[in-house]
N, C-alpha and C positions, 0 to 999 in steps of 0.2 A: 395581466387581467384585461379582459375585453369589456368595453363599456357599451351601453345601449345608446339609442339616438339622443337621449337627453342627459347622458353622462353618468348613469348609474351602472353598477356592476351587472353584467348580463349573465344569466343562467339559462343555458339551452333548454332546460326542462320547465322552468317556471319564471315568469316575470310578474311582479306585483301588479294586480289588475289596474290600479289607478295610473301606474306608469305606462302600462301597455296602451291604455286608452289615450293618455297624454301624447305618447309618441305617434299614435295614429292620427290624432287631431293635427299635430304639427306637420306630419307628412302630407296630409290632405291640403292643409293651408298653404304650404310651400308649393305643392303641385299646381295650385291655382295662382300662385304669385301674390298672395294676399299678405298684408301685415296683420299683426294681432289686432290692431285698431280697426282695420277694415273688416276682419272677421267679426269682431265684437259688434260693429255697426250692423252687419248683415244678420247677426244672430240675436240682436236686441239685448246685448249684454255689455258690461263694462270691460274695457281692455284688460284690467287687472285680473278679472275672472278668467279670461282666456289664457293669460299667462300662467296662472295657477293651475288651470286644467292641463295645460301642456306639460308643465313640470311635474304633474302628479302629486301636488301638494296635499290634495284632499280627495276623498271619494266624491264622485259626482252623482247628483240625482238623475233619475231617468229623464226628467223634464229638461235638465241642462244638456244632457247628451243629445236629446231631440232638437233643442235650439241650435246647438253647434252643427249637427248633421244638416239641418235645414239651411244654415248659413253657408255650409260647404257644398250643398247640393248633392249629398250622398245619403244612402239609407243609414239609419242609426246603427244597424248591425255592422256596417263597415268600420265604424269607430270602435267596435267591440272586438275586432279581429285580434286573435291571439290571446284573448282573455280566458283563462281557465281557473276554476275554483276547485280546490281539493275538498 
């Protein structure tokens, strides 16, 4: 079994949207060398929220995706990469 970036089973055809967004957030955060705490500060969020977002624990509001994107210095669309809804 192949696992995705956050340890969930990977399906080449479909990844649950909240997990795909979470993996994108984590990838961008690590690219910048930021901790979850540092990203939370930059995005005006609590570090626990960042951790939950990265793990795909819950669906994110558009406003939350926008805050995270601003904190990461990327367009919100970058965090939605690989998100497909049937």
